N, C-alpha and C positions, 0 to 999 in steps of 0.2 A: 338781660333778656326781658323783653316786654311780653306781657300776657295778652293773648287775643281777647277781644271783646265780642260777645255774642248778644244778639237781640232776639227777643221773642216778639212775634208780630201777629196781628190778626187782620186778615183781609176779609172784606165783605162785598157781595155783589148786589145788584138791584133787586134780587129776589130774597134778600136777607140771608143768603147762604154764607157760611163762614169757612175760612181756612186758617188754621193756626200752625205756625212753623217757627223755626230758628234759623238765623242767618248772621253772617258777619256784615252784610251790606243790605239793609232794608230797601233802599231805593232800587238797587239792581234786582233784588228779588221780586219786587212788584212788577218791574218791567218784564222779567222773564215769565211771570205768570200771565201777564196780559199779552205776551207775544205767542202764547200757546206752547211754550217749551215743556210744560209739565202735563202729562197725560191726564192726571186726575183733576186738573182745574181748567183745562183749556175749553171745555164745553160750557163752562159757566161764566166766562169772561164777559164784560170787563170787570175787573176787581178794583176796589179802592182800599187804601190803607185805613183801617179803622183805629188801630192802636199799635204803638211800638214801645217796648219796654226801655228802661234805661240800660246802658251797657252792663254786662255781668259776666261771670265766669261760665264756662260751658256747663258745669254741673248744676249751677243755680238756674241757668236757662232751661235745662232739661226738666228740672223739677217744676218750674213755672209753666212750661209748655204742657206738661202732663196734667197739672191742675186745671188749666184752661180747657184742654181737650176733653177732660172729664165732664165739663159743663157746657160743651160747645153749643147745644141747642137751648140752653137756658140763659137768656140774656141777663137777667137779674143776677144770677150766680157768677157769670163772667165778670160783670162790673164789680161784684163783691171781691172776687179774686184779684182783679186789677187794683181796686182801692186798697186792699190789704197789702199788696206788693208795693204800691207807691208809698203808703204810710210807713212800711218797714224801711224803705230807703231814706226816709226823713230822719230816722233815729240816729 
């Protein structure tokens, strides 16, 4: 039995507004956001993919998403969380 892979992603629009979420398919998720499928993001489209995590377990992705959402409006802290996540993956 294979384990599903989850990705944490950050979308950003031209007004520097961010959306942070979890998905199994980042490309499809971006397409859905830009097609207006999600009520909370459709008025702020178009979105671009700013960052996608490496594949991870559901629990790890939930923890990472929470850390990123906590700092959603602080770009420096978002990049610190991303850097720490990526460095952890190199060990």
